[in-house]
C-alpha positions as CSV (number, residue, x, y, z in Angstrom):
1,M,-14.9,28.0,15.1
2,A,-13.7,26.7,11.7
3,A,-14.5,23.1,10.8
4,S,-10.8,22.2,10.7
5,S,-10.2,23.8,14.1
6,R,-13.2,22.0,15.5
7,A,-11.9,18.7,14.1
8,Q,-8.4,19.4,15.5
9,V,-9.9,20.1,19.0
10,L,-11.9,16.9,18.9
11,R,-8.9,14.8,17.8
12,L,-6.9,16.4,20.7
13,Y,-9.7,15.6,23.1
14,R,-9.9,12.0,22.0
15,A,-6.1,11.7,22.2
16,L,-6.0,13.0,25.7
17,L,-8.7,10.6,26.8
18,R,-6.9,7.7,25.1
19,E,-3.6,8.5,26.7
20,S,-5.1,8.9,30.1
21,Q,-6.4,5.3,29.9
22,R,-2.8,4.2,30.1
23,F,-2.3,5.2,33.7
24,G,-1.8,2.1,35.8
25,S,-3.4,3.6,38.9
26,Y,-7.2,3.8,38.9
27,N,-7.1,7.0,40.9
28,Y,-4.7,8.8,38.4
29,R,-6.7,7.5,35.5
30,T,-10.1,8.7,36.7
31,Y,-8.7,12.0,37.9
32,A,-7.1,12.7,34.5
33,I,-10.3,11.8,32.6
34,R,-12.4,14.0,34.9
35,R,-10.0,16.9,34.5
36,I,-9.9,16.6,30.7
37,R,-13.7,16.4,30.4
38,D,-14.2,19.3,32.8
39,A,-11.7,21.5,31.0
40,F,-13.2,20.9,27.6
41,R,-16.7,21.5,28.9
42,E,-15.6,24.7,30.6
43,N,-14.1,26.0,27.4
44,K,-16.6,24.8,24.8
45,N,-18.2,28.1,24.2
46,I,-15.0,30.1,23.5
47,K,-15.1,31.8,20.1
48,D,-11.9,33.9,20.2
49,S,-9.5,32.1,17.8
50,E,-6.4,33.3,19.7
51,K,-7.8,32.0,23.0
52,I,-8.6,28.7,21.2
53,E,-5.1,28.4,19.8
54,E,-3.7,29.1,23.3
55,L,-5.9,26.4,24.8
56,V,-5.0,23.9,22.1
57,N,-1.3,24.5,22.6
58,K,-1.7,24.0,26.4
59,A,-3.7,20.8,25.8
60,K,-0.9,19.5,23.4
61,A,1.7,20.2,26.1
62,N,-0.6,18.3,28.6
63,L,-0.9,15.4,26.2
64,E,2.9,15.1,26.1
65,V,3.0,15.1,29.9
66,I,0.2,12.4,30.1
67,H,2.0,10.4,27.4
68,R,5.3,10.4,29.4
69,Q,3.5,9.7,32.7
70,G,1.6,6.8,31.1
71,Q,4.8,5.3,29.8
72,D,6.5,5.7,33.2
73,S,3.6,4.0,35.1
74,S,3.4,1.1,32.6
75,Y,7.2,0.7,32.8
76,S,7.3,0.7,36.6
77,S,4.3,-1.7,36.9
78,S,6.0,-4.2,34.6
79,A,9.4,-4.0,36.2
80,P,10.5,-7.1,38.2
81,V,10.6,-6.7,41.9
């Protein structure tokens, strides 16, 4: 894997972990962190650049989902009852 590609993957990994910390629910937060770590460990030995690009795109899409869900959970937890 090229150095820039490795750096991109590491930035994405950290961003996913950072965004998952925003979940209000402990259960959602720990599940998301576990899934992120497991997925990256499972795919750490992949050398095919096309497969890496596919996985990076999938992770970016998941980052957007986590970002939206984190915003939704923080909004709903701060809303007056």
